[in-house]
N, C-alpha and C positions, 0 to 999 in steps of 0.2 A: 573580690572579697570585701572591698571597702564600701560597696554600695549600701549594704544594710546599715552600717554605722553612719554613713552620711545621711541616709534617709531619716534615721532616728534623730540625728543631730538637728536637721532642719525642723522636724516635728517638735522637738522639745524647745528649740529656740522660739518657734512660733507660739507654742503654748505658754512659754514664759512671759510673753507680752500681755497675756490676759491677767497676770497677777500683779496688781498695782497696790501700792501703799496709799495712805491717806493723802499724801502729797501728790499722788498721781504718777510717781516715778516707778519705772520697772525695777524690780529687785535684781541687782546685778549678780547676786550669788546664784540665782537659778540658771542664768545663762552660762555662768562660769562652770557650774556643775555639769551642765549639758555638754559644754565644750571639752572639759577635761575627760568626761566619760567617753566621748567620741574619739578623742585623741588616744586614750588608753586602748579602746577597741581596735583602732587602726594599727597601733604599735603591736598589739598582741597578734593580730592576724598577719601582719608583715613579719613578725618574729617566727611564727609557725612556718610561713613560706620559706624563710631563710634557713631554718633548721632542716626543713625537708630537702632543700636544694644543697645544703652543706655536705651531707653525707652521701656522696655519689662516687661511683667507681672512677678511678683515674683512667685516662684514655689508654694507657699502656696495659691496663688490667682487663679491658673489655674483651670478652670471648676468650679469656685465659682460664686455665684450671685453677680453681680456688677451693678452699675447704670451708664448708658451712656446717655449723652445729646449731641446732635450734629445736623448737617445739612446734608441732603441727597444730594450727588453730582452725583450719578448714581443709577438708579432704574430699576429693572426688575420684573414685576408682571405678573404672568400667571394665567389665569382664571381657577378656580377649577371646577372639574366635579360635585362637591357637590352643593346642593342648598344653597343659601345664598346671592344671589344678585351679581351685577357686582363689588362691592367693596371688595369682598372676594376672596382669592386665595393665591397661593404660591408667595413668594416675596424674592428677595435678594437685598441688598443695599450696596453701598459704601458710607461711612459716614465720614465727617470731624468732628472730636470730639472736642467739646467745654469743656466738663467736663467728667471725668472718675474717679469714686470713688467707693470704697467698700461701703457696706451699713452702715458702721460705719463712713463714710465721710472721711476716710483716703485715701491719694493718692495711686494710683496703680503703679506709675512709679518707677522702680527699677534701680538705676544707679550703675555701677560697683564700687566695693570698691576702694577707693583712687581717685575717680573721682573729678576733680576740681569743679564740679557742686554740689557735695553733700553738703547739708545744706543750699543752697541758697533758699530764699523764693519764687523766681519767676520761679522755675523749671517748674511748671505746665504751666505757661504762655508761656515759651519758647517752650514747647512740642506742644501746640496747635498752636502756631504761625508758626512753621516750617511744619505744616500739618500732625499732628498725625491722622492716618486713621485706620478704622476698616471695615472689610467686614462682614455683618450680613445676616443671613437667618431668615425668619419668616414662621410660619406654616399657614395652611388654614384659621385659625380664625383671623389672623392679618389684620388690615386695609392696603390698598394699598397706600403707600406714593409715592410722585412724586419728581422730582428734585427740590431742593430749600426748601422743607418742613423741618421744625425743629421738634424735638421730644425729649422725655425722656423715657427710658425703662429699665426694668430689663433684663439683658442678662447674658449669660454664655460665657466667652471668653477663648481662648487658643492661644498660639503664632502662628504666621504665619508659617505654616508647611504643607507639602504636600508629595505625593508619589515621590520617586526618582528612575527613571528607565532609561536605556540607550536610549530608544526611547519614542516618545510620547511627548505631551505638558508638559512643566515643570511649573506647576501651582505655585509653590513656588517662582520661579524666576519672574513670571509674577506679582504676588502680591507684591513682593519687589520692582519691577520697578514702581509700582503704589503707593509706600510709605505706603503700608498697614502693620501695625505692629501687628495686632491681627485679628483673625476670631472668629466667634461664632454664636449663634442663640438667637433670642428674646424669652424670656419666657413670658413677659407681657409688653404691652405698657401702659404708663400713658395717658389716653385719653385726659385729660385736658391740657396736655403739647404739644399736636400736633398742629402745626401752619402751615396752608397751604400757603406757600409763593412761589408759582411756579415760576420758572425762565422763561425768555422770550422764551427760547427754548421749554420748556414744554408747554407753551401757544400755540406756533406755532404747536407743535405736536398734541395737542388736537384739534386745529382748522382744521388741515389737515385731521384728521380722520372724520370730518363732511362733507368734500367735496365729491361729487358723483364720486369717482375714483375707478377703478378696481384694480389698482396696488398701493394701499396706502402704504403697507409695503415697497415697493421698493422706493417710493418717500420719505418716512421718512429716509431711508438709504442714498439716493442720496443727498437730500437737507439739511438734519439736522443731519445726522450722527448717527441716532438711528436705529440699526439693530436687535433689539429684536424681531421684527415681522417676520423676515425671517425664513422659515421652514428648516428642514434638507435637503429636496430636493433642496431648493434654494441655500443652502451652497454648496451642491455637484455640482450644475450647475456652480457656481462661481469658485469653485476649479478646475473643469475639463476644463473650458474655460480660466482660467487665468485672469478673469475680476473682481476679488474681490476688487482690488484697485479702481475701478470705483464707487463702492457703499460703500466705506469707506472713509470718508472725510480725505483728505490728502493735501500735498503741491500742487498737481496737481489741486485740486478743488479751492484752494485759488488763484493760479495763473490764473485760468480761470476767477474767479470772479474779481480779480484785473485788468486783461487785459480788461474784458468787461466794467468795471467801467471807466477805462482810455479812452477807445474808446468812451463811452457815453459822458464823460465830455469833451473830445476834440471836438466832434461833436456839443455838446450843446454850448460851448464857441465860437466855430467858427461861428455858426449860430447867436449867440447873437451879436458878433462883427459885422458881416455883416449887421445885422438889425439896430444896434445902431449907428455905425460909420457915415452913411450918415446924421443922424439926429443931431449929435453933432460934430461940427467942432473943438472944443477946447479940446477934450478928446482923448488921445492916450493910447492904452493898451500896457503896457510894457510886452514883452515876454522874455526879457533877464535879466533885473535887478531884484534884490532880496529884494528891500526895498519898502516901501509903497508909497502912492501918494506924488508927489512933482511937483513943477512948473518948466518947462523947455521950454524956447523960446516961451512963451505965451501959452503953452499947459499944461494940467494936465496929469501926468503919474499915472495910477492906479497900484494897486498891481499886481505883475507879474503873468501871467496866468500859466506858467510852474510850478512855485513853488506851486501855489494854487492847481493845478491838482495833483501834487505828494503828497501833504499833504492830499488831499481828498482821494487818493488811499490808503494811509496808514491807514486812519480812516475807510475806507470801509473794508479793510482787517481785521482790529481789530473787527469791528462789525460782520463780517462773522464768525470770530473765536469764538466770544461770543455766537452767536446763534447756533453754532455747538457743544456747550458744552465744548469749550476750549480744543478740542482734541490735544494731544501733537504734532502729525505731522503737524497740521495746525499752531500751535503756532511756531514751528520751522520754517515753511515756512514764517510766518509773520515776524519773526526776520530777516530772510534773505531779505525779501521785504523791511523792514524798513532800513536795512543797505544799500541796493542798492539805494533806493530813497534818503537817506541822503547823500551818496557820490555824487549822481547826483545834489542834491541841492547845495552842496558846490564845485561843479566842480572838484571833486577829482577822478582820474582814477586809479583803481586797476585792476590787472590781475584777471581773474576768479579763478585761483588757490588760490590766496591770499584771495579773498573774501570767498572762500570755507573754508579755514583754520580758518578765523575769525568767520565765522558762526558756524563751528564745535566747536571752543573754547567757544563761547557764549552759545551754547547748553549744553556743558559739565558743564559750570558754573551755568547756570540757572536750568538745569534739569539733574543733575549728575546721578541719578539712571536710567535714560532712556537708558543708555548703556546696560542695562540688557534686553531690549525689542527688539523684531524683527523689529518693525517699525523704530527704530533708524538706523539700518544697511540698511534696505530696502530704507528708504528715503534718507539718506546721500549717499548710494551707487548709487541709481538712479540719484541723482543730479550730482555727479562727473562723472558718465558714460555719461550722456547727454552732459555735458561740453566737455568731452574728444572727443565724437563722432562729435560734432559740429565743434570743432577746427580741429580735425584730417582730416575730409572729407569736410570741408568748406561748411557746410550745410546752412549757412546763405545766400549764394548767389544762391542756387538752387531754382528751382520751388517749391512752398510750398507743393504741394501734393507729389512730388517726394522726397523732404526732409523729410516729415513726414513718408513716407513709409520706407526710409532708416533708419531713427531714430528709428522707432518702431521695425524693424527687428534687428538692432544692440542692442537696449536696451533689447529686449526679450532674445536674445542669451547670452548677457553678464551677465544678471541677473540670469540666470539659476543656476550657482553654489551657489549663495547666497540663492536662493529659496530652493535648495536641502538641504543646511545646516540647515535651520530653519524649513522647512515643509516636507522634505524628499519626495516630489513629485512635479511635474510640468506639465503644460499643453502643449500638442503638437500643439493644434490648437489655441494657444493664439494669434499668430500673426494675423491670419484671424479674430478671434473674436474681437480683439482690433481695427483692421482696420475698422470693421463694427460698433462696439459700441462706440468707442472713439469719432468720429466726432459727432454722435448723442448726446452723453452725453455732449460734450463740448458746443454744441449749446443750448441744453435744460436746462442745469444747471443754467446759469445766467438769462435766460428769465423766467423760471418757478419759480425760487427763487424770482425774482422781482414781478411776479404775485401773489405769495403766500403772500409776505409782504404787497402788495397793498390791496389784498383782506382782510387780517387781519386788516389793518388800517381802511378800509371801514366798516368792521364789528364792530370795536370798536367805531368808530365815529358815524355811522348811524345804528340804530337798524334794520330798514327796508331795504331790499335789493334794490339796485339802478340799473339803466340800465347799468352802468359801471361794477358793480359787476357781473351781468349776462353775460356780454361780456367776462370779464376776466375768469369766471368759464367755459364758453364755450371753450375758448382758452386752458385752463388747461385740459379739457376733450380731446381735439384734441391731445395735447401733451401726454396724458395718452395712447391714441390709438397708437401713434408712439412708446412710450416706450414698450407697450405690443408687438408690432411687433419685436422690438429689442430683448426682452426677449424670444420670440418664436424662433428666430434664434439661440440665445445662448443655448436654451434647445435642439434644434436639433443637434447642435455641441457637446454638452455634452453627448448626447446619443450615439455618435460614439464610437465604441469599442476602437479605438486607440487615443481617444481625450486627454488622460493623461497617465503619466507613473510615477512609483515610483522608486526612486533610493536612496539607503541608503549609503551615502558617509561619510567617516571620514572627520572631519574639515580640516585636513591637505591636504587630497586629493582634496577637493573642492577648497581650496585656491590655490593649485598648478594649477588646471585646469583653474581657473579664471585668474591667472597670465599668463597662456599659451594663453588664448584668447586675453588678452591685448597686449602681445608681438606679436601675429600674426597680430594685427591691426596696429602696429607701422610701420613706414617707413622701407624699406628694408635695412639691413646691412649685414656684412659678415657672422656672425654666428647666424643670426636670427632663421633660421629653426632648427638649432641644439639646441638652447635654448628652442624652442617650444617642441621638442621631449623630452628633458630632463625634462621639467615641466609636460609632460603628463605621464611620467613613474609612479609617485605615484598614479595617477588615475587608471592606468591599473593594477597595483599590488594590488589594494584594492579588486579586484575581484578574486584573487588567494587564495585558501584555502591552507594554508602552511603545516599543519601537520594533516593527517587524522588518525593517531594512537592515538591522544588525545581524550578523551571524557570529557564532561563537564556537570555539574549540574547548572541549572539556576533557581534561586528562585526569582520571581518578587515581587516587592513591590505592592501588590494588596489591601492595606488597610486591613480591617478586613475580609480577604478572602484568598484564596490559589490559586496560579498559578505557576506551575513548568514545566520545560522542561529539557529533557536529549538530548544532541546532540553529534553526532559523524560523522565525515565526512560531507556528504551532506544530512544526514537523522536525523530525530528527533522523540522523543517520548514525548507526552504531558501528564502531570498528573495534573488534575484540571485546570480550565480555568477562575477562578475569578468569581465575582458576576455580576449580571445584575440589573440595576436600571432604572425604567420607560421604560423598553423595550430595553435598551441600555447596551450592554456588552462592556464597554470601555476598560477594561483590555485585553480582548480577541482580539478585533478589532483594538485597537490603540497601544497596547504594545506587546502582545505575538506574534501575526502573523507578524507585521512589524519587530520585532526583529529577527524572524526566517528568514525572507526574507533578512534582513541586513546581516545575517550570511551565506548567500548563500545556505540555506537549500532548497532542491528540493522536499522532500517528508516527510510527517508526517506518520509514519508507524503504530503507536499505540496512541490512545487517551483513557486514563484511568481516569474516574471520580470516586474518592474514594467513593462518594455517591451523591445523587441527590439534596442535599441542595443547595440553591441559591449561597452561598458563595464559593462553590466548583464547581458547574456545571452551573453557570449562562451564560457561554460563549459557551454552547453546540452547539447552532444553528450557531453561527459565525464560529466555527471551522469546523463543519460538512459541511458547504457550501463553505469553502475555497478550492481553487484548490490544495493546498498542501496536504489536507487530503482526496483527492478523492479516494485513495486506502487504507485508514486507517481502522484498526480494532478498534472498540469501546468496552469499558468494563465498566460495572457497577456491584454493588453487586448482582443485579438480572437481568437476561436476559429478557428484555421487548419486544424484537422483534428479527427477524432473523438477523438484522444488528447490534444488541448490544449483546455482549456475557457477561457471568457471570464470575467474577474473583474468581474462586473457589480455596480453599486451596489445594495445591499440584500441581496446574497447573504451568508448567515451559516451557520456550522456550529460544532459543538463538537469540540474535539480535545484529548485528554488533560486533560479538565476545564477547558480554556481556551476562551475565546470568540474565534472568528476572524470578523472582519467586513470585507467589501470595501465601501469607501466611495466609490470612484471607479474607472472612469468610469461614465457613465450607461448604462442599458440601451439596446441597439441601436447602441452605438458601433462604428464601422467603421474607426477610425484606430488606428495603433500608433506613437505618437510621444510626445514629452515631455508634451504637454498632456493626453494620455489615459493617462498612467501609472497602473498599479494602485496604489491607496492602500489599505493593509491595516492593520487594527488588531488587536492581540493583547492580551487582557486576562483578568484573573481578578477576584475580588471586591475586590482592593485596588490592583492595579497595571495600568497601561495603557501600551502601546507603540504608537506610530504610525510607520509606514514609508510615506512619500508618494512615493517614486520621484523623478522629475524634473519634477513639476508646477511651473508658474510662476504668476505673479500672477493671470491670468485663471482658471485652474483653481482656485486657492485661493479666489478670490471666489465662484466658482460652487459650490464644495464647501461653503463656510460658509453661503451663501445657502440652499442646499437643506436643510441640517440645522437651521438657525435657523427657517426657515419650517415645516419638518415638526414641530419640537418645539412651536412656537406653536400649530399646528393639532392637536396631540395625536396625530399619525400615528406618531411614534417617540420613544423616549426616548434614542436613541443621540446622542452628541455627538462632536465631534472632540477633546475634551479628552484629554490624555495626560500621563503622568509623564515618559516618555522619548520624545524625538522625534529621528528621523534627519532632518537638515536637508534640505529639498527642493532638488534639483538641486545637490547637493554644496556648498551655500552660495553659489550664484550670486546676484548682485544683482537678478536678474529674478524672484526668489522671496523667501520669508520676509518677507512684508509685516508691518507692525506689527499690523494687525487679525488676521492669521493667528496670530501669536505670542500675542496677547492671548486669543484663543479657545481655542487648544490648551493654554495655560498649562503648558508643560513645566517640570519642575525641571532636566532634563538635556537638552542637545542634542548630537548627535554628527555631526560633519562627516566624510564619507568623501571624502578627497582626497589627492592625491600631493604630496610635498614639492617646493616650488618649481615647481608646475605652471604651464604657460604661460598659463592663464586666471586665475591668481592667486586660486584658490578656497581658503578661503572669502573672499568679498569683505570688505574691511575694514569697510565700512558695515554689512553683515549681521552680522558678528562683534560689532561694537559694539552693534548693535540688540538682540541676545540678552542681552548684558551689561546693557544699560539695563533690560531686563525681569527682571533677577535670575536669569537662566538660567545654569547652570554649563556651560561649553562643553568638549567633548572633540573632538580631531582625530586621525584615524588616522595622519596623517603625524607628529604630535607624540607621541602616546601609544602608537602601534602598535595591536596587537590590543586590543579593548575588550570586557570581560565584565561583564554586569549579572546578578546572581543575585537571584532573587525567592523569598523563603521564605514568602509569604503575608501578610506584614506589612511587612517592610523590604526595601529594595533596596540591594544593595552593589555598587558599581562599582569594578572593578580593571582595570589596564592592563598591557600587556607591558613597557613601558619603566620604569614606576614601581613595579610590584609583583611581577610574575612573573619578570622577568629584569633586575634593576637592576645594570647593569655600567657601568664607566666609559667603555668604548668604544661603548656604546649610548646615550649621553647624548642626551636629546631636543633638537631644534632647532626653534625657532619659525620659521614662514615669514618671510622678510625683509620682505615688504610689511606684515606686522602689527607 
C-alpha cells in the first residue's frame, strides 16, 4: 500500500530540485511539504489496515452461533431446482452490519492487546460507522432478500480467508478490498425482523424484468450494473472480445451520462432563451457571472447558465452513481467529475497531470482499500493513458472518428500489460469488437436509461398504461433489437479460435513491457530505442526456462481437496486435480492448468488420481480435455477403460530421470475407495516424495507389512521411506499411525485441507504426532500453495503466504482447533 506514496514522494523530491531561488539554493519548504504529505499518506494507509485488522472475530467465536443484524447492500439469488416457489433458492449477500453479538449479547469485536481503543464504550459504534461488512451464504430454504432489505439472523462466521495460489483469482484480496471482515452462512433468519426496504436500484431492476425485452440480463448489466444474470457463456464472450468494461458500470458510463446530460441541458437552455428572450425585453441571461439575479442598466440578470449546467451535471452524475449501486469505479469517476466542474466554476486551470494526482489522492483517502482491487488500476491506468495519448498525439484537433480509432487502438495496446497482470489473458479482437460495440453502447446508454426512468415514473404515477408508455416501450424494444445485433457480432468474434490469448507474466516483466510501450510512444531522442530494447529484455527472459535439472513438487491450495503436480523441464505429472462443485472444477481449470502454462510446461505425461472421490478427481474432465494432456497416461486404482490404467503395486517406470513407483493397491484390486488409493513415490538419487492418497490405518499396516516382508526376503530394495510426505487422508485421525510415521521417516509433512473444515482436519492428535516425531508440518490452509524444489542435493520448501506473496491482508491463520 505504501508503494504509491513512496513513488510520489520520490517524484516530488526530484521535482523540488528544479525550483531554485536567486541564490541557487533549493527551497527546503518544497521538500518538507513532499515529505510531510508522504508521511501523512503512509500513516493513513497504515491506519486503515490497522482498523481493518482490529475488528476480527476472537478465536473462541469462530464457527460459533452469532446474531447478525444488518442491511443487504449486494445480493445474488439463484433459483433452486427444487420445488418451493420463486422466493426460494440459493443466495449470497454482502451485508453492512448494524449489530453483531454472540447469543449472550456480548460484543464480538476483538481489539489487539494494548490498543488505544480498548475499554471505550463506543467501539461497536465506530466499527459499524466505518462499514463493518460480512459476506453470507444462505441455503435453499432461505428467503431471497434484495438490496436495501434489513434482517436479523443466526449465522456462523469465520474470518475473511480464502485459498492462496500463484494463479487464479485472489478471493481474499477481493473481499478485503470490499471491507469484508468475516464470511459465513445463515443458519436461520428471524422472519419477523425482515424488512423489505428495496433501494431505488432494486426497484428499477424489478421493473426492468417486467418489460418485454429479450436481452434483459444484458440491459441490467449495462444500465444498472447488475451482472448476476449473465451466464458463463456470456462471460466467456465478454472475456474473449475484451468488452467486459462495456457491461460493467465504470467511469466511462458516468462520462457518457454526464456528457449526454450536459448536451441535453445546453440544448434545453438554448431553446428556452431563444423562446423567452423576444418576449421579455428587460431580462438578460447571465452566461459568465456566478452570482444570482441583480439589476444592471435597467435589466435583470438571472443566475448564470454555465454554473447552473455544471451543478446539474454533478447532481446527474451523483444520481447515476446511486442507481448503479454506488459502484466504486463510478464513484471515483464522479469524484473526478466534481473536481473538474468545481475548477471550471471557479475559473481555475490545472494541468491534466495535476488533476490526475489530486483525483488519485482523493480516491486513496476516501477508498483506501480499493488499491487492492483490479478496478482501481484499470480505471486509473486507463484515465492516465487516455490523457497521455490525447496530449501526445493532439487528438483533440483531429476528426472525431479518426481520433476515436487512434485512441481505441492506443488504449487497447497500452492496457494489455495491466490486463495480463490481473487476468493473465487478453483479447486479440478487442479493437474490432470495441469499435463496433462502443459507439452503439455510447448512444444507447443515456437514451435507454432515460426511457427506463421515464417508464418507471409513469408506472408509479399512473397505474394504467398510457400512450406515452406504449411509445417508450416500443422504442426500448427497438433498442433491444439493436443490442441483440451487437451481441450477435460479439458472439461471432468470440467464437474465432484466435480471438483471445493467455499470457502468464511476472509483475516485473509486465511493468517493464508497459514502460517500453510508453517510451516507444514518446517523442524521439538519442537513446530512445536502446531504452525500449532494455525494457523488453525482462519480458523476453520470462519465457526462458533456466534450469532443467531441477524438479519441483507443487501442492496447490485446493481447500478441502487435493491437487498436486510434479514438474521437470517442460514436462509435468499431475496427481489429483481438486474438487468439482456445481459442475465446475475451478482448481483444475483456474489454478492447476494455468499454473502449468505459466511455467512453460508443454506436456502432461501422467495424470494419477489416487481414487475417484470428488475431492481428488473432480477435475478429471478439465485435465483430460486440455491440450497439455493430449498424450497423457491416466491412472486410477481400477482400470475402467482402455484409456485408464490401474496403479498396481510393483509397477515402476522412469520419467525425466526420476523413478516413479506405485506402492499400493495390490494387483487384482477391484475397489476404488479410500483404502485402495494409489500410493505413488517419486524419487531421485537423493530425495523421495510419497503421496499416499486417502489410505487409512488398515492400508498403512498392509503396505508396511508387504515392504518389510519383501525386503527381509530379498525380493525388493524399495521402502516406504520418504523425505516429503503428503499426510494420508488430509490428516484424519484414522490414518498417520505412529508405526507408519516411524517407517516413512519424513522430514516434512504436508496436510492438504481447507481452513476451518467441518472435519477439523488435520486432527489435533495427528498434528501433534508428527511434531513428536520431529517432522516439520505444512498446511495448505495456513501456508497456501507449497513448493518444494529439489536440485539433486538439497530440498528448498517455499510457500505462498510466507515467501511468494507476503502481504498483510494475506496473513496466515491457524485452524482454531489447533
